[in-house]
C-alpha positions in Angstrom: 146.8 73.2 75.0 149.3 74.1 72.4 148.3 70.9 70.6 144.6 71.8 70.5 145.7 75.3 68.9 147.8 73.5 66.4 144.9 71.1 65.4 142.6 74.0 64.9 144.9 76.1 63.1 145.8 73.1 60.7 141.7 72.5 60.3 141.3 76.2 59.2 144.3 75.8 56.7 142.9 72.8 55.1 139.3 74.1 55.1 140.2 77.5 53.5 142.1 75.4 50.8 138.9 73.6 50.1 137.0 76.7 49.9 139.4 78.0 47.2 138.9 75.2 44.8 137.0 76.7 42.0 135.8 74.1 39.7 133.5 71.2 40.2 134.3 69.4 37.0 133.5 66.1 35.2 135.9 64.6 33.1 135.1 61.8 30.6 137.4 59.9 28.5 135.5 58.2 25.8 137.6 55.5 24.0 134.8 53.8 21.9 136.8 54.8 18.7 139.9 53.3 19.8 140.9 49.8 19.1 142.4 48.8 22.2 141.9 45.6 24.4 143.2 46.9 27.7 141.0 49.9 28.8 142.8 50.4 32.0 145.1 53.2 30.7 141.9 55.2 29.8 140.3 54.7 33.1 143.4 56.0 35.0 143.5 59.0 32.7 140.1 59.9 33.4 140.6 59.4 37.2 143.7 61.3 37.2 142.3 64.2 35.2 139.2 64.5 37.4 141.6 64.5 40.5 144.0 67.2 39.1 141.0 69.6 38.0 139.1 69.3 41.1 141.8 69.7 43.6 143.9 72.2 41.9 143.8 75.6 43.3 143.4 78.0 40.1 143.0 81.5 41.5 143.7 83.3 45.1 139.9 83.9 45.4 137.9 81.8 47.9 135.0 79.8 46.7 132.4 78.1 48.9 131.2 74.6 47.8 128.0 76.2 46.5 130.0 78.6 44.5 131.9 76.0 42.5 131.6 76.4 38.8 130.1 73.4 37.2 131.8 72.3 34.2 132.8 69.2 32.1 135.8 68.1 29.8 134.7 65.4 27.4 137.7 63.7 25.6 136.5 61.7 22.6 139.7 59.6 21.8 140.4 59.0 18.0 143.9 57.6 18.2 146.1 55.8 20.9 149.7 54.2 20.6 152.8 54.2 22.7 151.5 56.8 25.3 150.4 59.0 22.6 146.8 60.3 22.5 144.6 62.0 19.9 141.3 63.3 20.7 138.7 66.0 20.5 137.8 68.0 23.5 134.4 69.3 24.2 134.6 71.9 27.1 131.3 73.0 28.6 130.6 75.1 31.8 127.2 76.4 33.4 126.5 79.5 35.5 123.6 79.6 37.9 120.6 82.0 37.4 119.9 84.4 40.4 117.0 83.1 42.7 116.5 80.4 40.5 117.3 76.5 40.1 118.2 77.0 36.6 121.9 76.8 35.5 122.9 78.7 32.4 125.2 77.4 29.8 128.2 79.6 29.5 130.7 77.9 27.3 130.1 75.0 24.8 133.7 74.9 22.6 135.1 72.1 20.6 138.7 71.7 20.5 139.6 69.6 17.5 143.5 69.7 17.9 144.0 67.5 20.9 147.3 65.5 21.0 149.2 64.6 24.2 151.4 62.2 25.9 150.5 60.3 29.1 152.0 57.6 30.9 149.7 55.5 33.5 149.8 56.9 37.1 151.7 59.9 35.6 151.6 62.7 38.2 150.0 66.0 37.0 151.2 69.4 38.2 150.5 72.6 37.0 153.5 75.4 37.2 152.2 78.7 36.0 155.8 80.0 35.0 156.7 77.0 33.0 155.3 74.5 30.2 155.1 71.0 31.7 153.0 69.1 29.1 150.6 69.8 26.5 148.0 67.9 28.6 148.6 70.1 31.7 148.5 73.2 29.5 145.3 72.2 27.8 143.4 71.7 31.2 144.9 74.8 32.7 144.2 76.7 29.7 140.3 75.9 29.8 140.3 76.1 33.5 141.4 79.7 33.3 138.8 80.3 30.3 135.9 79.0 32.3 136.7 80.9 35.5 137.2 84.1 33.2 133.9 83.7 31.6 132.0 83.1 35.1 133.6 86.1 36.4 132.7 88.2 33.3 129.1 87.1 33.6 128.8 88.7 37.2 131.0 91.9 36.8 131.8 93.7 33.8 135.4 92.5 32.5 135.7 90.5 35.6 137.6 87.9 34.1 140.6 90.0 32.9 143.1 88.4 35.5 142.0 84.8 34.5 142.3 85.6 30.7 145.7 87.0 31.2 146.7 83.6 32.8 145.2 81.8 30.0 147.3 84.0 27.7 150.6 83.1 29.8 149.8 79.3 29.4 149.5 79.9 25.4 152.7 81.9 25.3 154.7 79.2 27.3 153.2 76.4 24.9 154.7 78.2 21.9 157.9 75.9 22.3 155.7 72.6 21.6 155.0 71.4 18.2 151.4 70.4 19.2 148.6 72.1 17.2 146.3 74.6 18.8 148.5 77.0 20.4 149.7 79.2 17.4 147.8 81.7 15.2 149.0 79.5 12.2 147.1 76.5 13.5 143.8 77.4 12.1 141.1 80.2 13.2 139.2 78.3 15.9 141.8 77.3 18.3 143.1 78.3 21.7 145.4 81.1 20.5 142.5 82.8 18.8 140.0 82.1 21.4 142.2 83.9 24.2 143.3 86.7 21.7 139.8 87.4 20.9 138.7 87.5 24.8 141.5 89.9 25.5 141.6 92.2 22.4 139.9 95.4 22.4 138.6 94.8 18.9 136.0 92.4 20.4 135.1 94.6 23.5 131.4 94.5 22.7 131.3 90.6 23.3 132.2 91.0 27.1 129.9 94.0 27.6 126.9 92.0 25.9 127.9 88.9 27.9 127.7 90.9 31.2 124.3 92.4 30.1 123.0 89.2 28.8 123.6 87.5 32.5 123.2 90.5 35.1 120.5 92.5 33.1 118.7 89.7 31.3 118.9 86.2 33.0 119.3 87.3 36.6 116.1 89.5 36.4 113.9 86.9 34.8 112.6 85.4 38.1 111.7 88.6 39.8 110.5 90.5 36.5 110.3 88.5 33.2 109.5 91.4 31.2 112.6 93.3 32.3 114.9 90.2 32.0 113.7 89.6 28.3 114.4 93.4 27.5 117.8 92.9 29.0 118.4 89.8 26.9 117.3 91.9 23.8 119.5 94.8 24.9 122.6 92.4 25.1 121.9 90.9 21.6 121.6 94.5 20.2 125.1 95.2 21.8 126.7 92.3 19.6 125.7 94.1 16.5 128.7 96.6 16.2 131.1 93.5 16.4 129.2 91.8 13.7 129.4 94.6 11.5 133.1 95.0 12.0 134.0 91.3 12.4 131.0 89.3 10.9 132.8 85.9 11.3 134.2 86.5 14.8 134.8 83.4 16.7 133.3 85.0 19.8 129.8 85.4 18.1 130.0 81.7 17.0 131.0 80.7 20.7 128.4 82.9 22.1 125.4 81.4 20.0 126.7 77.7 20.3 126.0 78.1 23.9 123.1 80.2 24.0 121.0 79.4 21.0 118.5 76.9 22.9 118.2 79.1 25.9 117.4 82.1 23.8 114.7 80.2 21.9 113.1 78.8 25.0 113.2 82.0 27.0 111.2 83.8 24.3 108.9 81.0 23.5 107.7 81.0 27.0 106.5 83.5 29.5 105.3 87.2 28.8 105.2 88.4 25.3 107.5 91.2 24.3 108.0 92.9 21.0 110.5 90.5 19.4 110.5 91.6 15.9 113.6 93.7 15.8 115.5 91.3 17.8 114.5 88.3 15.6 115.6 90.3 12.5 118.9 91.3 14.1 119.6 87.5 15.3 118.8 86.2 11.6 121.7 88.8 10.5 124.3 88.1 13.2 123.8 84.4 13.7 122.1 83.1 10.2 123.4 79.7 10.7 120.6 79.3 13.4 118.0 80.6 11.4 115.5 77.7 11.7 115.7 78.0 15.3 115.0 81.8 15.4 111.9 80.9 13.5 110.5 78.9 16.4 110.2 81.6 18.8 107.0 82.7 17.0 105.5 79.1 18.0 
């Protein structure tokens, strides 16, 4: 009898741990640009990263299998020698829209400063209180950014705790000479990404992000008109941020992820008065001017 109770207890513990895993990630390591005859190291790296990301428990929240966050990490290798890797990393994540089969793009970020060491079959472990390696810190940082953005899209400022963890990873990484962790490493890097998300200077971004998803997208199935007004409201909420910081990284990140979605949503379905919003989009996201014109089509 005691053995049976122990088995049941063990199953519950294992199942609860499976529930707690937050990410359903696909990692791709593309070595097309690397002149290397033996491709095994790249396949091993890809397999190890997939296992690391998808089995690591990143939070103390419980996630059911259907609640896991779909995301991808695409490493395009540009150099490899003596266990040293150089690459760019495209990080993408999606979020389901309420009462639909549609997944909305949340993040589409290109990190150009990816350099790390990796030996084949090297174990990968995350320690939140120490810097283990540039590769582990890189993955762990973006895992927390993805979870934080997902939480922000469901509740106002819901991602705060995960952004704090991402900031801690950045702080610990200051000991490395690898690029991307310091303010002096450029204006579009990991340091400035998390600094912007946490800073009160860019508070409108997170408000607009929440409005866009909860008052906009999540209303589209039940009331498309109401959903479109929610989307337009969120774009209007970005205007004070643009007026204060017209070149803000977060504005670029928002529209990098959302431009196609905005165009498609307003081209289809019930018509709303889009003129003011179109003018605002041309103002705050002029680099997508040709795309905004398509909404009238």
